[in-house]
Backbone as CSV, one residue per row, in Angstrom:
resi,resn,N_x,N_y,N_z,CA_x,CA_y,CA_z,C_x,C_y,C_z
1,MET,67.563,0.363,-58.588,66.767,-0.845,-58.644,65.396,-0.480,-59.198
2,LEU,64.865,-1.320,-60.024,63.522,-1.149,-60.566,62.755,-2.434,-60.314
3,LEU,61.573,-2.311,-59.697,60.745,-3.469,-59.374,59.328,-3.205,-59.852
4,LEU,58.767,-4.128,-60.623,57.404,-4.021,-61.145,56.601,-5.214,-60.642
5,ASN,55.385,-4.965,-60.182,54.495,-6.021,-59.691,53.124,-5.853,-60.317
6,GLY,52.521,-6.944,-60.730,51.140,-6.953,-61.183,50.404,-8.074,-60.462
7,GLU,49.163,-7.809,-60.042,48.427,-8.814,-59.267,46.955,-8.762,-59.639
8,PHE,46.359,-9.929,-59.782,44.919,-10.061,-59.998,44.368,-10.849,-58.825
9,ARG,43.329,-10.317,-58.188,42.726,-10.959,-57.018,41.228,-11.121,-57.272
10,GLN,40.710,-12.336,-57.049,39.285,-12.607,-57.210,38.740,-13.137,-55.896
11,ARG,37.852,-12.392,-55.287,37.240,-12.811,-54.025,36.051,-13.723,-54.314
12,PHE,35.837,-14.721,-53.438,34.693,-15.616,-53.585,34.313,-16.162,-52.215
13,GLY,33.090,-16.557,-52.094,32.601,-17.128,-50.835,32.413,-16.090,-49.750
14,ARG,31.801,-16.506,-48.650,31.526,-15.606,-47.531,32.632,-15.610,-46.487
15,ALA,33.589,-16.517,-46.599,34.626,-16.666,-45.568,35.827,-15.759,-45.822
16,GLY,35.696,-14.762,-46.684,36.815,-13.884,-46.983,37.913,-14.573,-47.772
17,MET,37.522,-15.480,-48.665,38.500,-16.209,-49.475,38.763,-15.462,-50.770
18,ALA,39.994,-15.600,-51.281,40.351,-14.972,-52.549,41.447,-15.798,-53.221
19,GLY,41.388,-15.852,-54.539,42.460,-16.428,-55.342,43.303,-15.289,-55.889
20,VAL,44.591,-15.520,-56.024,45.523,-14.479,-56.460,46.422,-15.038,-57.555
21,ALA,46.674,-14.227,-58.579,47.676,-14.531,-59.603,48.561,-13.296,-59.728
22,PHE,49.885,-13.502,-59.868,50.765,-12.341,-59.917,51.948,-12.568,-60.845
23,ILE,52.561,-11.453,-61.247,53.787,-11.452,-62.041,54.687,-10.362,-61.473
24,ASP,55.970,-10.642,-61.370,56.954,-9.704,-60.848,58.121,-9.621,-61.824
25,ALA,58.737,-8.461,-61.892,59.955,-8.280,-62.690,60.824,-7.251,-61.979
26,GLY,62.112,-7.457,-62.026,63.018,-6.515,-61.382,64.395,-6.549,-61.990
27,ARG,65.106,-5.427,-61.804,66.454,-5.304,-62.339,67.235,-4.326,-61.481
28,VAL,68.525,-4.592,-61.332,69.428,-3.686,-60.635,70.366,-3.084,-61.670
29,TYR,70.453,-1.760,-61.695,71.380,-1.082,-62.594,72.723,-0.943,-61.899
30,ARG,73.786,-1.086,-62.659,75.144,-1.047,-62.129,75.332,-2.059,-60.996
31,PRO,75.071,-3.328,-61.249,75.223,-4.331,-60.181,76.689,-4.491,-59.788
32,LEU,76.910,-4.976,-58.604,78.263,-5.271,-58.138,78.858,-6.392,-58.972
33,GLY,80.167,-6.469,-59.007,80.847,-7.515,-59.761,80.361,-8.897,-59.357
34,GLY,80.095,-9.749,-60.325,79.610,-11.092,-60.056,78.104,-11.187,-59.887
35,SER,77.402,-10.032,-59.868,75.939,-10.026,-59.732,75.293,-9.974,-61.106
36,MET,74.020,-10.321,-61.151,73.283,-10.329,-62.418,72.765,-8.936,-62.741
37,GLY,72.897,-8.515,-63.992,72.380,-7.233,-64.422,71.158,-7.367,-65.311
38,GLU,70.689,-8.585,-65.531,69.543,-8.802,-66.419,68.222,-8.707,-65.643
39,TRP,67.127,-8.619,-66.375,65.799,-8.617,-65.750,65.522,-9.993,-65.153
40,LEU,65.023,-10.022,-63.932,64.576,-11.250,-63.293,63.056,-11.224,-63.265
41,LYS,62.412,-12.312,-63.701,60.954,-12.341,-63.816,60.401,-13.552,-63.085
42,GLY,59.250,-13.372,-62.442,58.608,-14.459,-61.734,57.100,-14.403,-61.856
43,VAL,56.455,-15.541,-61.666,54.998,-15.645,-61.712,54.542,-16.502,-60.538
44,GLY,53.268,-16.383,-60.194,52.770,-17.207,-59.106,51.275,-17.146,-58.931
45,VAL,50.799,-17.993,-58.022,49.383,-18.075,-57.664,49.292,-18.209,-56.150
46,GLY,48.135,-17.871,-55.608,47.971,-17.988,-54.168,46.518,-18.113,-53.766
47,LEU,46.310,-18.399,-52.486,44.983,-18.501,-51.901,45.003,-17.775,-50.570
48,GLU,44.034,-16.876,-50.381,43.883,-16.152,-49.120,42.616,-16.618,-48.426
49,ILE,42.711,-16.810,-47.116,41.547,-17.121,-46.286,41.631,-16.202,-45.083
50,GLY,40.799,-15.177,-45.072,40.878,-14.180,-44.013,42.204,-13.453,-44.090
51,ASP,42.945,-13.412,-42.975,44.243,-12.745,-42.940,45.414,-13.686,-43.216
52,ALA,45.150,-14.944,-43.524,46.205,-15.910,-43.811,46.251,-16.187,-45.316
53,SER,47.456,-16.464,-45.819,47.565,-16.794,-47.239,48.726,-17.741,-47.466
54,VAL,48.655,-18.449,-48.585,49.755,-19.268,-49.072,49.936,-18.894,-50.542
55,GLU,51.201,-18.646,-50.934,51.508,-18.266,-52.310,52.594,-19.180,-52.852
56,LEU,52.440,-19.579,-54.107,53.425,-20.396,-54.814,53.988,-19.546,-55.942
57,GLY,55.307,-19.427,-56.013,55.927,-18.600,-57.044,57.086,-19.321,-57.717
58,TRP,57.351,-18.954,-58.981,58.416,-19.555,-59.768,59.154,-18.489,-60.559
59,ARG,60.461,-18.707,-60.786,61.183,-17.885,-61.754,60.628,-18.236,-63.126
60,LEU,60.390,-17.233,-63.929,59.743,-17.461,-65.220,60.581,-18.356,-66.135
61,ASN,61.899,-18.320,-66.006,62.741,-19.139,-66.890,63.085,-20.506,-66.286
62,ASP,62.448,-20.873,-65.159,62.759,-22.157,-64.523,61.520,-22.755,-63.843
63,ILE,60.450,-22.931,-64.613,59.236,-23.567,-64.092,59.326,-25.039,-64.468
64,PRO,59.182,-25.984,-63.621,58.768,-25.986,-62.226,59.921,-26.050,-61.232
65,GLY,61.184,-25.995,-61.687,62.321,-26.235,-60.807,62.605,-25.183,-59.750
66,SER,61.971,-24.021,-59.812,62.311,-22.925,-58.900,61.196,-22.590,-57.909
67,LEU,60.394,-23.544,-57.563,59.240,-23.290,-56.689,59.657,-22.657,-55.356
68,GLN,58.982,-21.585,-54.982,59.112,-20.940,-53.677,57.718,-20.895,-53.063
69,VAL,57.600,-21.229,-51.783,56.312,-21.223,-51.093,56.382,-20.205,-49.977
70,LEU,55.363,-19.347,-49.886,55.292,-18.317,-48.850,53.998,-18.487,-48.075
71,PHE,54.102,-18.627,-46.757,52.947,-18.639,-45.869,52.922,-17.294,-45.147
72,ARG,51.767,-16.666,-45.091,51.668,-15.360,-44.446,50.501,-15.370,-43.462
73,LEU,50.753,-14.910,-42.265,49.707,-14.755,-41.248,49.601,-13.270,-40.922
74,GLY,48.474,-12.670,-41.263,48.280,-11.235,-41.038,48.202,-10.512,-42.369
75,PRO,47.594,-9.339,-42.387,47.435,-8.576,-43.619,48.785,-8.102,-44.152
76,THR,48.878,-7.949,-45.473,50.124,-7.506,-46.085,50.326,-6.011,-45.947
77,PHE,49.258,-5.231,-45.917,49.363,-3.774,-45.692,48.013,-3.223,-45.368
């Protein structure tokens, strides 16, 4: 499996707020029968406030039909 991630984060304000933009790509070599062997690509944006965040992501070949929303409470790492 190969997974690539790129992220741009811009902090603003005194409340620990940040805007995020990201791109992801991944591929599995020798996939099981019936699985996809092509590169899968996605893009997204998000907003962080302190340790909480909300991110909106889409498959690159299916915008806007593939919207995924992620809510996170707590630091990512």
